C-alpha positions as CSV (number, residue, x, y, z in Angstrom):
1,M,-20.6,-9.1,-2.3
2,A,-20.9,-5.4,-3.4
3,T,-17.7,-3.5,-3.3
4,T,-17.1,0.1,-2.5
5,K,-14.0,2.3,-3.0
6,I,-12.3,3.1,0.3
7,Y,-10.1,6.3,0.3
8,K,-8.4,8.0,3.0
9,G,-6.8,11.3,2.3
10,T,-6.5,12.6,-1.4
11,H,-6.9,10.0,-4.1
12,F,-3.6,9.7,-6.0
13,G,-4.2,6.9,-8.4
14,N,-4.4,3.2,-8.9
15,V,-1.5,0.6,-9.0
16,S,-1.7,-2.9,-10.3
17,S,0.2,-5.7,-8.5
18,S,0.5,-9.4,-8.8
19,T,1.3,-12.3,-6.6
20,K,2.5,-15.9,-6.9
21,A,1.3,-19.0,-5.0
22,N,4.7,-19.4,-3.2
23,T,4.1,-15.9,-1.5
24,K,1.5,-17.3,0.7
25,K,2.0,-16.6,4.5
26,T,0.0,-18.7,6.9
27,L,-0.5,-17.7,10.6
28,K,-1.2,-20.0,13.5
29,E,-4.4,-18.2,14.2
30,K,-6.8,-16.0,12.2
31,S,-5.9,-12.4,12.0
32,E,-8.8,-10.1,12.8
33,R,-7.0,-7.1,11.2
34,P,-5.0,-6.4,8.1
35,L,-1.2,-7.0,8.4
36,A,1.2,-4.2,8.3
37,P,3.1,-3.5,5.1
38,T,6.6,-4.9,5.1
39,N,9.8,-4.5,3.0
40,L,9.1,-0.8,2.7
41,S,11.7,1.2,0.7
42,A,11.7,4.8,-0.4
43,V,14.5,6.2,-2.5
44,A,14.8,9.8,-4.0
45,N,16.6,10.5,-7.2
46,G,17.2,14.0,-8.5
47,T,17.0,17.4,-6.8
48,G,14.5,20.1,-6.4
49,N,11.6,20.0,-8.7
50,S,13.1,17.1,-10.7
51,T,13.1,14.8,-7.6
52,K,11.4,11.5,-8.1
53,I,10.4,9.1,-5.4
54,T,10.3,5.4,-5.9
55,L,8.4,3.5,-3.1
56,E,8.0,-0.1,-2.9
57,C,6.2,-2.2,-0.1
58,T,4.7,-5.6,0.3
59,I,1.0,-5.6,1.2
60,Y,-0.5,-8.8,2.4
61,V,-4.2,-9.6,1.2
62,S,-6.2,-12.1,3.2
63,E,-7.1,-15.2,1.4
64,S,-10.9,-14.4,2.2
65,N,-10.3,-11.1,0.3
66,M,-8.6,-12.4,-2.8
67,P,-10.8,-12.0,-5.9
68,K,-11.9,-15.1,-7.6
69,K,-11.2,-15.6,-11.4
70,N,-14.5,-16.2,-13.4
71,G,-16.5,-16.7,-10.1
72,N,-14.6,-20.0,-9.4
73,E,-14.1,-20.4,-5.6
74,N,-10.7,-22.1,-5.8
75,D,-9.1,-20.1,-8.5
76,Y,-7.8,-16.7,-7.2
77,A,-6.9,-13.7,-9.5
78,K,-3.1,-13.2,-9.3
79,E,-3.3,-9.6,-10.1
80,I,-5.3,-7.0,-8.3
81,D,-5.5,-3.2,-8.2
82,F,-4.8,-1.1,-5.2
83,Q,-6.0,2.5,-4.6
84,I,-3.3,4.8,-3.5
85,S,-4.1,8.1,-1.6
86,Y,-2.0,10.4,0.5
87,S,-2.0,12.9,3.3
88,V,0.5,15.6,4.5
89,D,0.5,16.6,8.0
90,N,3.8,18.6,7.9
91,N,6.1,19.4,4.8
92,D,8.6,16.7,6.3
93,K,6.4,13.7,6.1
94,V,3.9,12.1,3.7
95,T,1.4,9.3,4.6
96,I,0.4,6.9,1.7
97,Y,-2.7,4.8,2.1
98,V,-2.8,1.6,0.0
99,S,-6.4,0.2,-0.1
100,R,-8.7,-2.3,-1.9
101,D,-12.3,-2.2,-3.2
102,N,-13.5,-4.2,-0.1
103,S,-13.3,-4.2,3.6
104,F,-11.1,-6.7,5.4
105,I,-12.2,-10.3,6.1
106,S,-10.3,-12.1,8.7
107,S,-8.2,-14.9,7.6
108,S,-5.1,-17.1,8.7
109,T,-3.7,-17.1,5.0
110,F,-2.3,-14.0,3.3
111,Y,-0.8,-13.5,-0.1
112,A,2.0,-11.1,-0.5
113,Y,1.6,-8.2,-3.2
114,V,4.7,-5.9,-4.1
115,V,3.2,-2.6,-4.6
116,P,5.4,-0.1,-6.5
117,I,4.4,3.6,-6.1
118,G,6.3,6.4,-7.9
119,F,5.7,10.3,-7.6
120,S,7.4,13.7,-7.4
121,P,7.1,15.8,-4.3
122,S,5.7,18.6,-6.4
123,D,2.7,16.3,-7.2
124,I,1.6,16.5,-3.5
125,P,0.6,19.9,-2.2
126,R,2.2,21.0,1.1
127,L,5.1,18.4,0.8
128,G,8.7,19.7,0.8
129,D,11.1,18.6,-2.0
130,N,13.5,17.3,0.6
131,F,10.9,15.5,3.0
132,T,12.5,12.8,5.0
133,T,9.7,10.3,6.0
134,V,7.2,8.1,4.4
135,E,4.5,6.2,6.1
136,I,2.7,3.5,4.3
137,I,-0.7,2.4,5.7
138,N,-2.6,-0.9,4.7
139,W,-5.9,1.0,4.9
140,D,-9.2,-0.7,5.8
141,E,-12.4,1.2,6.1
142,D,-12.1,0.5,9.9
143,P,-9.4,2.9,11.0
144,D,-8.7,0.7,14.0
145,G,-7.9,-2.1,11.5
146,S,-5.5,-0.1,9.5
147,R,-1.8,-0.9,9.9
148,G,1.1,1.2,8.9
149,T,4.9,1.1,8.6
150,E,7.3,4.2,8.5
151,T,10.7,4.7,6.8
152,T,13.2,7.3,6.0
153,V,13.6,8.5,2.4
154,Q,17.1,7.4,1.0
155,R,18.8,10.1,-0.8
156,P,22.0,9.8,-2.8
157,S,24.9,11.7,-1.6
158,Y,26.4,14.1,-4.1
């Protein structure tokens, strides 16, 4: 199967993530669309231009999309790369897109990958230093299939 890079918004970089066999989630019926990210957290540290944002979310990858090690059908690669891109509609919110190299294949079994993303607001044009909202989207080349979750940025009180 040929793979293509799927980007939405401006490409930001790649993040490597790994999974374990016990992170498997089995649904009663096949899902025809990607699952929404879960366990989303966004924490800001520092102020002004020195602000650093640490994001973390769980992205579920369908068993049908799991890369195989050495072409072996029953041996899944436990580490995969995700492409990270972003868009800004206003200076108070950033949307982060997490995608893979291939389009979604329906499945009833999914593996959880914890995806860490770090950045400074100054890395993203038009985003204010004190933005309040982050939306993470598990991006699929079919926009109707993409699923997102939104959270408020946690800032320390000084």
